[in-house]
N, C-alpha and C positions, 0 to 999 in steps of 0.2 A: 657905910650904911647904904648909900645910893647904889653901889655895886650889888649889894645883897638884894635890894628891891628889884633891880633890873634882872637879876638872876632868877628870882621867884616868878616875875612876870613872864620871862622867857620860857620857863618850864611849864607854866600854865598854858601859854599859847601852843607849845609843842604837844601838850596832852590833848588840847581841843582839836588840833589838826589831825592827830593820830586817831582820835575818836571818829572824826568825819570820814577819814580814809577807811576805817573799819566798817562803817555803815554802808559805804558804797561797794565794799568788797575788795579783797585782794587775795593773792595766792595762799596767804596764811590764814585768812578768815573767810571761809566759804559762805555763800549766801544761805540764809535761813529760808527754807521754802514754806511760806505761810500764805495760805489763800484767804482773801477777804471775802466777805459775804457776796454770793452770787458769781464769784469768779470761776473760770474754767482754766485748768492748767494746759498749756500748749507745749508740745515738744520743742518747737522753735518758732520764732518770728524772724524771718530772714532779712528783711530790709532790702529786697531786690525788686526791681521793676520786671514784670512778667507779661509777655505778649501771649505765650502759649507754653504748656508744659505737659509732660507725661510722667507716669510713675512706674518704677521698675518693681520686680518681685520682692526686693528687699526693703521696700518702703522708701527708697530714695527718689528724689525728683530730678528730672532733666528739664531745664528751663531755657527758653530763648527770650531775651528782652533787651530793650533799649537802655543805653547807659549815657544819658545826656551830659553827665559831669565827668566822663572819662575822656582823657585827652588822647588815648591810643585807639579806642574802639567805639564805634557807634552802637554795636550790638554784641552781646556776649551769649555764647552757648555754654551753660554751666551745669555741673552736677551738684546737688545739695543732698548730703547724706541724712540719715534718720535723726541726727543730732543738730542739723542745721549748718554744718560745716560745708563750705563751698569749694569747688575745684573748677577753675577755668579750663574748659576743653577746647574752645575755639573762639578767638576774637574776630569780628567781622567789621570791615570798614565800608562795605558797599551800601550806599544809601538806598538802593533799589530793593534791599532785603528788609527794610523796616516793616514792622507789624507782621513778622513771619508766623507761619503755622507749622506744627510738627506732626509727624506720624511715625509709627514704629513698625518695622517688618517683623515677621515671625523669627527671623534670625538675629534680631537685635539691632539692625541698622536703623539709623535715624534719617528720615526724609524731611525736607524743608521746602515750603512754598512761601511766596511773598504775597501777602494780602494787598489787593488793589495795586499791584505792580503793573504799570501800563507798558513797561518796556520788556520785561521778562515774565509776564503773567502766565505764559503757557509752559513754563519750565518747572520741573521737579528736581531738586538738588539732593545730594546724599553726602553725609559726613563719612570720610574714609581715613585710612592710615592712622588709627587710634585717635580720631577726631581732629587731626592736624590739618586736614584738607576738606574743603567743601567743593564738590565737583558736580557737574551736570549729570543727572541720572536719566532723565527722559524729557523730551519735548512733545507736548500734546499735538496730535495731528490737527491741522487746520480744517475747518468745515468747508467743503467744496461748494460754495455758493457765492455769487458776486455780492449778495446782500449780507454776508456774514460779517460780524464784528470781530475785533481782535479778542483772542482767548484771554481770560482773566480768572485764575483760580482764586477763589475766596474761602474755600473750605475743602478739607481732605481728611479721609479716615481710612485706616486699614480694615479689612473685612475678615481677618483671622483665617484667610485662605490664600495668602500671598497675592491678593489683588487689592486695589484701592479705588474708592469712589471719590470723585472730585466734582465740585460745582463750578461751572463756567459762567461767571457773572456777565461777561460780554454778550453771550448768546443765550443766556437763561436755560442752560441744559445741564443735566447730570451725565457724567461719562464714567466709564470704568477702565482703569489702567491695569494691564496684565503684564507684569515684568517678564515672566517666563517666555512670553510670545513677543515681547518688545512692541506692544501695540495698545491702543485704547479703542473702546467701542462706545457708541451712543447708547444711552439708557433711557432717558425720558426728558421731555421738555419741548414745548411748541416754539420756543423762541420769543414768545410774547410775554410782556411783563404783566402777569396775572396769576391769581391763585385759583387754579382749576384742577379738580381731581380727575384722574383718568389714567390711561396707559399710554406709554410711548409718546408719540407726537401730539396726542390729545391733551396731555397734562400740561398745566401752566405753572410757572415758577416765578417768584419775585426775586429776593436777594437772600441766599442761604448763607448764614453766618456760622453754623455749627452742624456737624454730622457725627453721629456715633453709630456703631454697629453692635447689635445684640441678637444672638440666636438667628443669624443670617437675615435679619430685618434691619434696615437703615432707618434711624429716627433723626429728624433734622428740624432746625429752626429756620423758618422762611418768613422774612419781613417784606411787606409790600409798601413801597412809596410810589406816588404818582406826582410828577412835577415837583419833586422835593417836598411833598407833603405826606406825612404818615397816614396810611390807610388801615393796615392791620398787621398784627404779629401772629404767627401761626406755628403750631407744632404739627409736624406731618410725618408720615412713614412711607417708606419705599420698600416694596416686597415683590418677589418673583411669583406670580400667580398665573397658571395656565399658559406658561411659556411667554409671559409678558411682564414687564416691569410696571407695577401699578402704584400710583401715588394717592394717598388718602389723608385728608386733614383730620386731625384728632381734636384739636383745641384752637380757638382763635380769640383774640381780643382786639378791639378797636380803640382802646384807651392807650395813648402814647406812653404814659408813665408806667403802664403795666406790661410793656413789651417783654418777651421772653429773652433771657440773657444766656442761660446755660442749661444743659440737660445731662443727667447721669443716671446710671443704674447702680444701686447699692448691693451689698453682699446678700440681701434678702430678695434680690430681683425686683425691688420696688423702683419705680421710675420717678425720679425727683427733678423738679423744675425750679430754676431761679428766676424770679420776676418780682417787680414791685418792691415790697418791703420784706420779702422773705423767700424761704424755700417751701415748695408745695409738693404734694404727692399726687401723681396722676394715675388713677386706676385704669389700666389698659383694657379691662374687660367691659367696663361701662362708661369710660371717659369721665368719671366723676373726679372732682378736684378737692383736696383737703389740705389744710395748713400743716406743715411739718415743723417749721421754725421761722420766727419773724422777729423784727425789732433789733435791739442792740445786744451784742455779745461781749461780755467783759472777759478778757483773756489775760493770762500772765505767763511769761516764760522765764524760768530761772536759769541764769547762766552761771559761769564760774565766778565772774567778778561783778555782775550786775543783774538786776531784775528789770524786765521789760513788761510794763503794763500797757494795755491798749483796749479801746472800745471799738468793736467792729460793727458798723451799721449796715445791715443787710440791704438797705436801700441802695448803697453805693458799692456793693460787692460786685467785682467784675466776673469772676468765674469760680468754679469749685469742682473737685473730684473726690471720689471715695474709692479707696483700695482696701479690701477686707473690711475692717471696722475703723479705719483711719480716715479722717476728713482733712482735705487740703483746701484752703481758702486763698483767693487772690484778691487783694485790694489794689488801689492805684499805686501803692508804694511798697507792699509787702506780700510775701507768701507765708502762710501760717499752716502748721501741721498740728492736728489734735488727734492723738491716738485714743482708741476706745471711746469715741466721742459720744455714742449713745448713752453710755453709763454716766459720763461726765455731765451731759445735758440734764439728765434726770436728777443727779445729785445737786446740781446748781439751782434747780427749781424748787427743791424742798425747803 
C-alpha cells in the first residue's frame, strides 16, 4: 500500500515538473506569442553592453562594448543578426580602447577610436583580415603650436564621400580626415572652451559627443562645462558655405537633466533627438521642437525557449538609431530592435 502511495505521489510530482518545463518553453513546446495590453513586440533584446554601434543594409548590428564579466576580453566587437544571434568578430584586451566609437567606410571597413583615450587619443584603428586584426589606420597630425594640447578624439563620423570628421577634445577643434591623401585638415574651432557660432577659427566648441552626416551637412551634440559645472547642451550644424566651414547652433538647453544624448534622421528625413524623458522631433526649417515618444515602453521578445519582457524608460535610454523603419535602442544593459516601429507604436496606444 505504501509503495502504491509513493508511486502516485511521484507521478504527480513528475507531471507538475513537466508542466512547469512546458510553460518556460522547450524545443518541443514553442513559446506562444501573446502580447499583453500596451506591449510592443521586439525582434530581439540582446543582453549586451554597447558603447557604440552601426547598422548594415541587412538590418544587422555591429556593436563594440565592454564585457566586465568576461575573463578573456575587456571589449568585444560583435555582429548581431536580425534575429538577435551574436557572432564574436574580435576580442580586445587593451584597456586604452574602452568606450570606443565606430565609423564605417563606403567599402564596409570598420574604423574605431577610443573615447577619452589620453595615450592614443590621436589614433584611428581599422579592423582587417576578416575582423581578426585591429591595426593602426591613421594618426592625426599634431597642431604646430607650443600651446597645443594632446589630440583626443571623442567623436567620429563618415561623410559618405570617403572622408571623416572628428572632434579633438584636447584642442576644441573639428578636423577632417582624408584617407586617399593620407592627411587631415583643420575645419573649425578657436581652441577656446565656448559655444560661439561662426566660421573657421572664429567658431567656439565645447565637448562634442556625437556627430552625424546628412546631405553633406554635419549635425552634432556639443555640451559646455566650465570648471566641471554644466552650462549648456547644444545641437549644432557644420556646413560648407562660401568656401568656409560654418557652425550654427540650432537648439540649446541650460537644464542639466535635459541634455541632448543622441540624434538621428529617420526614413522620412525627420530629425529626431533623444533628451530628458523621451525622443523629440526638431523641425530644421524653423527649429521648432515637438514630442515624438516619451515615458516608458513595454516590450516583449519571443524566443524559442523563453519570453523576455522588459520596460524601457526613455529617461535612461543611452542611444538609438533608425534604419529604414526599424528602431534600435540601447540601454545600460541591452540592445533592442523593433521592426516596423511606427505601426507598432500606434497599435500599442489604441
